C-alpha angles and dihedrals in degrees: 000000000000116000118272094255091055092049090052087049088054094053093049094050089052091052089049091059088054089053096045096054097069089047089060089057092053096260091147139268093282090079092048090051093049088050089049094051090047092052093046087056091047093053092047089054091045092048091062091072101019124122120256091250090062094041087056089067091050088051092052091050091051092048088051091053090050090049092049093047090050096048113025127056092206096050097122095064090048090052089050092052091048091051089050090052091052090044095053092050092051093045090055090046093051093049091053092042088059092054090046092051090051094046099048090060093056115104088204094058091046088052089055090053094049091048090057093044090052093058116125118254093261094066105013096097096054090041093054093043094051088041092049090053095048091046092043091059090064107026103032111207087345084083085071093052094047100039092035091052089049089048091053088047092053094047097044090080091057106108094196104085095199091052093044090052094049094041092051092046093051093045093049094049090049092054094043092049092048091051092046091050087063088066090070097066116353115124088209093057121099088222091067094040094052092042093051090053097051102038111078115229093011123139132179097228089054094048106035097084096055092039090058087061088059088054091050093051092050092049093044094046094049091050092049093049090048089051095046099045106044114164118255108238125204088224129033112260114245115253120251127209117247121249108257097191120105115265093212091053095044093047097040097104091056093044092050091049091050093048094051091049098044092040093051092046094051093044093051090046094052100042097044101025089231113151119271090247091050091050090051089051090055105036099044099061091045090055089048088054092046092051092049087054092051094049116090106279128236126236110305101039136273094302091056090043093052091047093048095048092045089053090048092049092054099039101037113018098039091037088054089052091056095116092049093047091052089049097046097043093046092046089056093043096045093046094049098045093038094054090047091056094043101048096075088043091054093045093052103037108006130089118282101254090185089068091060116096107265093230091053089056092048092049090047092056091061090060106029095063095056092042092054087049089063090062096048104270111142110227091239088057094045095049096042092047101039107034095060089055088062126086112263119262090254091054093049091047096237130121114261089237091063090059091046089054092051095047098046091043091053090046093054091051091051088050087063100041115024108100089208096063122095093236094058092041090053094047092048091050095048090046096046095240137109116275092241089052090050091048105042105021096041096035106022096101091040091053093050093047097046089041090057093046095046090049091056091045092050092052091045093049091046088054097048095044 
């Protein structure tokens, strides 16, 4: 059971989501301010038991507030804007976490994962990559925990230690790369939400088609590298019988869930005009509630079951995510306020970025984001801090979608390589290696290959657009 302060923080975080949703529909800034205040309270509660590495981000945020107050007369509005940016990120994270909490308790979803993990070697990598992609749309990096745990479960029965080590590594990187490829396009990914907020003139409907090409490139390159560089074993691996069950039937629960969520998001977006991220923030918790009502009830009926599970989500699940919530909120806050402070300094004393070739800036974005991830900069922080320092797409003479492709592609590479991201940390833990080894040794060649391919794709897209 999490400490009492963390449980209070979880309740405040859930209430902040309820306050942020009306703001997405244009109900006024009062709802955003209420969400901000609730999250400030939640962070204060979480900070009482947080690790020093998380508190360092809080200290940086407070230092930036002091710097802004000492140097700029309009600092208060900038701080409120930064709070709203952080609050928006946490509200979206909370909504998606609600669906993840409902999904991981479903036996049908677990059976989908076990079906993918049982695939024979000839198609296991592609099955787990596609599965990691589909699960990642719903569970975020929880897909790595779920499928990675099932992969470890399936390899634990292998008596050949060499074979077990190689098989587990290949299964884990397949799952991880499948999840990371969702960061290129998914409307439910934080990468897309943050990118849409910092790239002027960008919209998800305009970008999704070309961003899907990035995902296909990442999935295809990963599959090709796995096929080309199979490990040399000292003894031949035993053959396994292929699964005879229908893929469509076994994956139907996951596909139905995806269809409901994506269809609901699009329907709300088209009928109300609310931003896609606002539609996600609204639809996903409703689907989680509906799923909870469909599951077998506990004693006391469905209403009592729903109340109990909502309370459990706030006081156990969200409380358990306290470290992630601090990191995500502060990354958005620091990026927003930090860029606001740095823009005038860059304009007065920094290099003239507008003089650089636009295509060079786009290509650099693909590489800068994963490189900053190697020194501990969360992609949310890197994008929120660095992109506002760049000239707008209109000033560069490029289409906003080209910049979206570059940013989300770099973000996806960082999700495979940065030892400070949750995805790489999870893969390292499940594989029994250090996070940096999982990021750079297991995915180094993959990162270079996808980085080169995405750079060429960004340049081609920018030219075509």
